[in-house]
C-alpha positions in Angstrom: -0.1 -0.1 0.0 1.4 3.3 -1.1 1.7 6.0 1.5 1.1 9.9 0.7 2.6 12.9 2.0 2.1 16.7 2.6 5.5 18.2 2.6 7.0 21.8 3.4 10.2 23.0 1.9 12.3 26.1 2.5 14.9 27.8 0.4 17.5 29.7 2.4 18.3 31.7 -0.6 14.9 32.8 -1.3 13.6 32.8 2.2 10.6 30.9 0.9 8.4 28.2 1.7 6.6 25.8 -0.6 4.0 23.1 0.3 2.9 20.3 -1.9 1.8 16.6 -1.8 3.3 13.4 -3.2 3.3 9.7 -3.1 7.1 9.7 -3.6 8.9 12.1 -1.4 12.4 11.8 -2.2 12.0 11.9 -6.0 9.8 15.0 -5.5 12.5 16.9 -3.4 14.9 15.9 -6.2 12.6 17.2 -8.9 12.0 20.6 -6.9 16.0 21.1 -6.8 16.4 20.6 -10.5 16.4 23.2 -13.1 12.8 23.2 -14.3 10.0 25.8 -15.0 7.9 27.1 -12.1 8.6 28.7 -9.0 10.8 25.8 -7.2 12.8 25.8 -10.4 14.8 29.2 -9.7 16.9 27.6 -7.0 18.4 24.2 -6.0 18.5 24.8 -2.2 15.1 23.3 -1.0 15.4 21.4 2.0 12.5 19.2 3.6 11.3 21.3 6.7 8.2 19.3 7.5 6.1 16.2 6.4 3.0 14.2 7.3 2.1 10.9 6.1 -1.6 9.8 5.2 -3.2 6.7 3.9 -4.9 8.3 0.9 -4.0 10.8 -1.8 -7.5 12.5 -1.1 -6.3 12.8 2.5 -3.0 14.4 1.8 -4.4 16.7 -1.0 -7.1 17.8 1.7 -4.6 18.6 4.2 -2.3 20.3 1.7 -5.1 22.8 1.2 -5.6 23.9 4.6 
């Protein structure tokens, strides 16, 4: 059974936080730190500041939107 997560990332260079949800937290962090289009692609110093685990994607998504 797959687990789902909400996560909070922090970028020291931007002094900003980013919240998201995923089933593969390690892969998602690598994606955020890669050079890609979008807000998190502007820097590569994102660090995992916090996460919560959920049994379903719906629960994680619901928590992300709070």
